[in-house]
C-alpha positions in Angstrom: -11.0 -9.2 -15.0 -8.9 -7.0 -12.8 -7.4 -8.8 -9.8 -5.0 -7.6 -7.1 -3.2 -10.1 -4.9 -1.3 -9.1 -1.8 1.4 -11.3 -0.3 4.5 -11.2 2.0 2.9 -10.5 5.3 3.8 -12.3 8.5 5.0 -12.1 12.1 8.0 -9.9 12.9 9.5 -8.5 16.1 9.4 -4.8 16.8 12.3 -3.1 15.0 12.2 -5.6 12.2 11.4 -5.4 8.5 9.0 -6.9 6.0 8.3 -6.4 2.3 4.7 -6.9 1.1 3.9 -7.2 -2.6 0.8 -6.3 -4.7 0.6 -8.2 -8.0 -2.0 -7.1 -10.5 -3.5 -8.7 -13.5 -6.0 -7.2 -16.0 -4.7 -3.7 -15.4 -1.6 -1.6 -16.3 -0.1 0.3 -13.4 0.9 3.0 -15.8 -2.7 4.1 -16.0 -3.4 4.3 -12.2 -2.1 5.4 -8.9 -1.7 2.4 -6.7 -2.3 2.7 -3.0 -1.4 0.7 0.0 -3.9 0.7 2.9 -4.1 -1.0 6.2 -6.8 -1.8 8.7 -6.3 -2.9 12.3 -9.2 -4.5 14.2 -11.8 -2.0 15.3 -10.1 0.8 13.3 -10.9 2.5 10.0 -8.9 1.7 6.9 -5.8 3.9 6.7 -4.0 4.9 3.5 -0.3 4.5 4.1 1.5 4.9 0.8 0.9 5.4 -2.9 2.8 5.4 -6.2 1.8 6.7 -9.5 4.7 6.1 -11.9 3.1 7.8 -14.9 3.0 11.2 -13.2 5.8 10.7 -10.7 3.7 10.9 -7.7 4.5 9.2 -4.4 2.7 9.6 -1.1 3.4 8.5 2.5 1.2 9.0 5.5 2.9 10.8 8.4 2.7 7.6 10.5 5.0 5.7 8.1 7.1 8.4 6.6 10.8 7.6 6.8 10.1 3.9 7.6 8.2 2.6 4.6 9.2 2.7 1.0 6.9 2.1 -2.0 8.2 1.0 -5.4 7.2 -1.0 -8.4 9.0 -3.4 -10.7 10.1 -2.5 -14.2 7.2 -4.4 -15.8 4.8 -2.3 -13.6 2.8 -5.3 -12.6 3.9 -5.5 -9.0 4.0 -2.8 -6.3 6.1 -3.3 -3.2 5.9 -1.8 0.2 9.2 -2.1 2.1 8.5 -1.7 5.8 11.4 -1.0 8.2 11.5 -0.2 11.9 8.2 -1.8 12.4 6.3 -1.4 15.7 3.2 -3.0 17.2 1.2 0.0 15.9 1.9 -1.3 12.4 0.0 -4.5 13.0 -2.9 -4.7 10.5 -4.2 -6.3 7.4 -2.5 -4.6 4.4 -4.4 -4.0 1.2 -3.6 -2.5 -2.2 -6.0 -0.9 -4.6 -6.2 1.3 -7.7 -7.3 4.9 -7.6 -10.1 5.3 -10.2 -10.6 9.0 -9.6 -7.2 10.6 -10.1 -3.7 9.8 -11.5 -2.0 11.7 -8.8 -1.9 9.9 -5.5 -3.9 12.6 -3.6 -5.4 16.0 -4.1 -3.1 18.8 -3.2 -2.4 18.6 0.6 -4.7 15.7 1.0 -4.3 12.1 2.1 -5.2 8.8 0.5 -9.0 8.2 0.3 -10.2 4.6 0.4 -13.4 5.5 -1.4 -11.5 6.7 -4.4 -10.0 3.2 -4.8 -11.2 -0.1 -6.3 -10.1 -3.6 -7.1 -9.2 -4.4 -3.5 -7.3 -7.6 -2.9 -7.8 -10.0 0.0 -5.1 -8.4 2.1 -2.1 -9.8 3.8 -1.7 -9.8 7.6 1.2 -8.1 9.2 1.8 -8.7 12.9 4.5 -7.0 14.9 5.3 -8.3 18.3 6.7 -6.1 21.1 
């Protein structure tokens, strides 16, 4: 059984940092692009970052570029999202998932598509106070 578990969320003041983690079991990260998404109340799920180690693909949404950094551990069972310079607009539940449709993070010039992903975890809440 494939299972993703997100952790590391919390409450932080604007300008602060958090690192969230995505731990996987039943799946090898080498075979998949792993995406981080977030969803704020009343908004659609937004793809923010992705890493695909096997093909050297990394993606960041414009909204987080330069502030967020995605990485994985050497065992490739955990993907991290380091979030710096956080603002209230980053408040959301953060989820990770595996892309079942492509090994690259996105199609050329495209962005992360939630419908291409599966094995969603329960999410971890990130709240940024102003």
